[in-house]
N, C-alpha and C positions, 0 to 999 in steps of 0.2 A: 517610893514609885519603884518598882520594877520595869526592863524595859519591855514586855509584855502589857503593862499597863499602858506605858510613852505611845508605843506604837499605835494601839488598839485609841488611847487617844487622840494621837496626833491622825490618823486616819479621820477620825468622826469631824475630827473641828476643820480638814482640809477640807473635805465630802460637802461637810456643811455653810462653809463659806462661799464654794460655788453655785448650792446649789437657790444659793442667797440671793449670790447675783443674777445666776442669768434667771430667776423670779421677777427681781426687778426692773432687768431690762427685757421684760415678756408679759407680764401681768398687767392686763387693763379693765374695762368693763364690761366688758364682753365676758372674761374669762368668767363669771360667777357667774355670769348667766348658762353659759355652756358646764357647770356644778348642777345645775337641775334634770340636766337630761342624764347624771351617770348614771351608767347598769354596772351595779355590782355585781353581778353574777358572770361578766367576763372577766376583771379586774380577780376575780374569787377562782378562775377558774386559768392564771393566769401564774399563780399563786399556788395552785392542783400542781400545772405543767412544770414548774421550776424544781417543784418535790422531785415531780415524778420520775426530771432528766440521773435524780441518784441517785435513782434502782438504773437506769440503764447505765451509768458509768457503773456502775457496782459491778454489774453481770460482765461488762464489760472486760473488768479488774479481773472477777472470779473466772472467767473461759478464757483470758489468756494466763492467769499461772495455774490452771490445768491442762495446758499446750508442755508447759515446763514440768507436771507431772504431782503439783503441789495444788490439795481441795482444800478451796474457801469457801463459806457458804455467801451468799449472795449478803444474807443480812450483815453477816461481818464485814463483806469486801465494802457493803453502800456505808456502812461506819463509817470505815476509813476515809471512803471519799470526801467526805459529811467532813470529819476532825479536819481535812486535807485543804477540803474547800476555807475549813475559819482562822487555818492558822494564811492561807493567802490572803484573807481583809484586812490583814496589817503586817503585812511584812512587806519590804521595800522590791517594786513591782510586781506582786504579788508571788515571789519567790519561794515564798515557806513554805506551799501546796506538797512537790513532791519531796521535800527531805522528811516530811511530816509518814505519807503515805510507805514511803520508801520505811523508816520505823517501822512501820504500822506491820505492816509486812511482814521484816525477819521479826520481830514477836511473832508471826507467829511460825515459826521455826521452816523460813521458805528463806537462803542465805544470801547475804548482804549484798552481795555480784547481782547474784539473783533480781531479787528484789528492783533493786537498780537499772533491770535492764527490762520488767514490766513497767514497770514509770513510766522509763524514758521511750519507749514501743511507743504508752501508750502520747506523748508530748509528740512526736514525731508523727503518728497518724492524728495529732491533731493540726498541728503544723502542716503537713504536706493538706489535708482538707482545706485549708484556711488558704491557701499561696494557690494551689489548685481552683475555687473561686474563686477565686480575688482581680482576674481579669472579668468575669459576670458584671460583680461591682461596679470596679472602672470603668465597662463599663456602662450602666446607668448613670454612671453620678461621673461622668465626662466632663463636664459646666463647674462641677465643685470644684477640678484636681486644674483649672484652670488658672486659679489664685496659687500665687509662690511662696504666700507663708503655708497651705493643704497640703502643694505640695510637699514643701520641709517635714510637717511634719507624720508626711505616710511611708517618702524615700527611706527614715531614718529604720523604723521598724522591719521595714519586705525585707529591706542588705543584712537585719538582725538577723533574722529570721531564718532566711538562705547561710548566711553566713555557721550559725548556729546545727541546721541540717549538715552543710558540706563538715563542719568541723564532726559532726557523729560517725559519719558515712568516710572518712577517710579515719574516725578511731576503729569503725569498725572490718577493712580493707588494711589499715595497716600497723594492727594489735603491735606488731614490738617497735615500730616507731610510740606508740601511747605510751610503752610500759617504759623507755625513756624516759620520758617527759615525766609520766608523773612519781618516779624513782627520784626523780633530781629539783624537782616540784616538793618531795617530801626530806629528801636530805638539806636542801634550803633550810626549810623550817623546822628539821628537828634541832640544826645546827642553832638555828635563834635563839631556839625554847631550850640548849642545853642537853638534849638524849645524846648521852650514848653510844658507840659507835654497837653494843651489845644489845644494844633496842632498838638502836632504827632496824636493826639487822631482821629481830623478831617482827619489826611495824611492816616493813617490806615487805618478807613472809605474806603477811597477811595480803597487801593490800598485790601482792600477786596472786591470790590465790582469790583473791574476791576480785582482779581481776579475768582473769580465767573462766568467775563462774559466769562473769558478763560475758563477755564474749562467745563464751557456749550458750548459752541460754540464748544468744541474739543469732545465732546460726538455728538452734532449733527452731523458735520461730520463722525458718526458711526453709526446713528441712521437714523431716519428719512429726514438729505441731505450728506445723503452715495452719494447719486447720484452728488454732486461735489466730493465729493475725487473722484469719479468713473475718473467723469471729469478733477480730478486734477489730478489725478495716466497718465492717458493716451496722454493729454498735458505734462508731464513731459517726456517720454517716449519718444516723440514728440521732446519736444524741445533737446534735448539733440543728439538726432540721427541728426536733423539738427544743432544742433551749432556745433558735432562733421565731421560734412561735409566740415567744409573752410578746417581742412590742406590734405585732397585728393586735391580738389580745385584749392589750391595753390601751392602741386604740376604740376599738368597738366600745371598750365599753368606756373610754371619757368625747363616744356617741361621735368617734369622727371614723369616714371613710377608710380606710386602710387599702396601700397596694402594697399587700403581697413581699411581691418581687424589689420596693423599695427597701417595704423593712427590713427583708429578708439583707436585702447588700449593703447598706445600713451597715449593721447588726457586726459583717464582714469586716470594713474596717473602721470598724472604735476595735473591733477584737483586736487588729494589726496595733489604734494606737494605741492600746493597754500593754502593750509590750514595751512601748517606749518610755515608758510611766514610769520613775523610780520612785514616786511619793507611795507611800503603804497603803496598798492597795487598790492600787494605781491610781489611788481616788482624788479627785480634784483635774484631772488630765481627763479620764474618763469623761466624768460630766462637761466641760465644755468640749470636748471633742464630738462629743455624740452631737453638742447645741445646736451647728450649724447645716450639722448634715443632717441634722432630723425636721430641719427647718426649711426641710428640699422638698420635704409630703403634709409639716405639720401646718397652720396656721399659729402665725405667732402666743396671741394668746393663750394658746395653750399648747406652749412649746416646755415653756417651763414645768407647769403639770406634769406631761408624757414626760419627760426624764426624770421628775421625782417618782415616778411609779417604777417606770422601767429601773430606775437604783435599786429604789427601795428593794424588788421582788430578785434580781441578779446581783445583789452586794450587799443591803442588809438584815435580807432574808436569813442568808451565807451563814452573818454572826449568830442571827440567835439561836439558828440548827443547828449547826454544828459546834457554837460554844455549847449549846448542851450536849449533844455526843460525845464530847469531847472532854466534858468538867463530869456528866455524868454516868454516863455510860464508862466509857475508854479508857478515861480519868490519865489524859494521858498530857495534862498539862506542864509537865515536868521537862519533858520534849520541846517543847513548843518553847516554853523560856531558855532552855536549854543551845537553842539552834540561832536565840535572838542573841547568848552573852559573847 
């Protein structure tokens, strides 16, 4: 059994155990009565909305590539996004998606440094959106944060997100310091694995070239390529508004009266919680973290079903669709296995 299979199996098991636990503590006789009034059209629409979000993200990638003078079709960009989403479902903290997307962009003749700049710029836009909307979510769920346990649960990902943003901003502000740090780390690794001085010179030269590509790409986003950044901001806002509409649709499908504001705010907090999770695909942590937040506006008998439906669309659907794209279309399971090795 290779690492890919182990991680995928681990994510399934952890998620299923968490969901079973939630069902045990929430399901009662009235749960089955509610099931008689399920409106499947809203659940189907929620699935369609999630699939549509892939195309929005793909368009963001396409326009940000265009800003750096690299042309990639909307369909190919969407395939890259879904393949990255698949890798994120079974790698610790969902961290595998970015390397896969960088690799696939690089395979489409975009230099590694520029591919990295595009993917990191997208992640920064996502992080800024979540951080900027966080005060609104905290205001809506102020009572929840009176729990010391939930405070600790949220403070870590908030600080972690701010720390990563500051590191990236500093790397852009002081590229020479960044280069020195990367050289130091590369030399340490090279000595550990027995690389000769000649080989290390070649490796460091390649690193310098890609760091220049990265820094120049980010600079281009802020100058001549700022139209790409503007498109990126617009598509980022649109993506998250569409993605967060899934939960209200699920609530409608389960014949519950959704509070759109509460549903959107809840998903902002859960997105932060997922950052702190070190489990494969953030499985288990997200389900257990979502439960007390959803409980603020979802009746207890339906809480487990809401978590299952929401997680099935936002997580398991990524495995099904992303896996199909990776194996049948992109045939890039090799890079995923290399990332895990």
